[in-house]
N, C-alpha and C positions, 0 to 999 in steps of 0.2 A: 372686123377689127375696127375699133373707133380710133381715129387720129384727129385731134383738134389742136390747132395752132392758135395761141393767144399772142397778139402783137400790139405794139403801140400804134394806135390808129391815127395819131397826128404826126408821126415821124415819117418824113419822106423816104429815108433809107428803109424803114420797116415796110412801108407800103410798096416800095419797089421790090423788096424781097418777097412779099406775098404774090405779086404779079409774076415774078421770076418762078416761084414754086408752082403756081397754077399752070404756067406754060409748059413745065416739065413734068407735070402730073396729070396727063390727059385722062386717066381713068378715074380721077377724083378721089384718091385715097384720103387726101387731107381736106378738112373743113377748117374754117377760120372764124375768129371773133376777136374784137378789139379788147384790150385789157380794160379800157375805160367804160365799155358798154355794160349794159345790165347783165347780159349772158356771161360776159367775161368775168364780171365781179362775182356772179353766182358760182361759176366754176372754180374760181380762186378760193372762195370761202369753203365750198364743198370739199376741196382737196387740202384744206389747211394751209394755203399759201397766203402770205401777206397781200392784201388788196392793193397796196401801193408798190408792188414789185416793179422793178425797172428792168425787165428782161423779156426776152423771147422765151415762150413756154410751149412745150409740147406735152399734151396728155395723150398717151397711147395705151389703150386698154387699162385705164385707171392708174397707170404708172406715170410719174411726173418727171420731165426732163427740163432743165433750165440752162440758159446761157449757151456755152459752146457745146455741151452735150446735146441740147435740143437741136441746135443748128446742124450738127454732124449726123444726128439720128434722122433728121429730115433729108439732108443731102444724100445720104446713102440709099434712100428710097426713091430718088428722082430718076427719070429716064436719062440715058446717055452716060457720059463719062463722069457725071456728078457722083455716081456711086463710089468713085475712087476717094472721095473726101474721107471715107472711113479710115484711111491710113493715118489720119491725124489723131485718131484715138490713141496712138502710141505715145503721143506727147501728154505728159501728166496734166490732169484737168486743172490743177492750180495755175500752170503756165498758160494754158488755153483760156481760162477764165480771166486771168490778169489782162491778156490782150483784148478779150471780149469787153471787159470793163472799160478799157481806154476808149474803145470805139463807142460804146454805149454812153459814156460820160460826155463825149464830144459830138454825138450824132446830130443834135439840133444845130450846133455851130457849123459843122462840116456839110451837112446835107439839107438843113432847113426843116421847117415843120409847117403843118397846115393849121388852120383855125379850127377845123372840125375833122372828124373821122372820114376816111374815104368812103364813097358810095360805090359798090361794085357795079360793073357793067351788067346789062341784062343777062348775057350768056354765062356770067359767073355768079349770079345772085344765089343760085341753089347751093353754092359752096360756102356761103356765109351763114352763120347761126345768128338768130336775132335775139 
């Protein structure tokens, strides 16, 4: 089963989220690539997603999840109590995505951003698509 997470490579919150996921996914179910990178742009185009999308994206077996659906689908597959995030699926996606959009809109202001995409540590390098 292929699971690829596309994330904003210059966003501090997004980079922290990737590190959070890696630490709770020791079996390496998830692979990562930045939205801004060549591979990320190819995957967006391949799946008919706008290349300027401003969201966390999960591609799981050719099915696309964005925003809160992507985050919850990832969370329910992580080790530990994070599986319990799936209870939030009972909240209508319109409400979840409204809250997601508020955070996404303010993420640089609240969490900052980098000048360039993060470079993975050597032990995590195989989890990132180039």
